[in-house]
N, C-alpha and C positions, 0 to 999 in steps of 0.2 A: 601913359610912358612914351619914354624918348625913343627913337629910332636904334640910339650909341647903346644904350641900358638893354633894352629888347637884343640887340646883337650880341652882348656881352654873352646873357644865357644863354640864347641859341649856342653861341659858339663854344660856351663851357660844355652843353649838354651833344655836342655833335649834331645837333641837328641840318638834315640835308636843307638844299635850296630850296624847292618847292614844295616841301613841307612848312620850311622856314613862313615863307608868301603865304603860305594859308594861313597859321598861326597867328601873322601878324593879321590878318584879313578880319580874324575872329578877336583877336586882343583888343585889335585899334580904331578898326573899320566899325566893329559890331555886328560883322558876318555870321550867320550860323554856320554849323561847321558843313551841314548838308551841303550850302550855295559857296561855301568855300572852298570844298573839296570839287564842287561842278565846276568852278573856275580856273581852280588849278589842275583839272584833270587827274587826281586823285580819288581814291575809296575814300569813302568816310571813316573806314576802320583806320586807314591809317594816319588821315588828319584828326581824328578824335585821338588816336594814342601820342600821335605830336603834341598835344595840346595838353593834353595831362600829363606828360612828361612834362612841358613847357612849366605850366604852373605847379608843380613837385618840385621842380628845381627852383623856382622864385622862391615859394614857400620855404625850403630849405637854406634860401641865400638870406632871407627876411630873418628867420630865424637865427644864423650866425651872426646878423647884424649887431645885436648888443653886446657880443665876443669880440668883435673886430677892434684895433689891429689883432691880428694872429700872431704870436709870437713866432720868430724863425728860427728851429735850431740846424 
């Protein structure tokens, strides 16, 4: 995943900077949630929730991809 694409999704869901960095570590660098949380000095539950929100948003965007471009009214 390119950083620009990652940031579009993270921006859409309003992900905070440190959570965004932790999710990046998991998604791109392959780090576990435990180590990403430790590195970013966040709780594991915060990182887990942020990662779940990111993955859910990504799935929803992918589901919409077949319907794009959406008509503007």
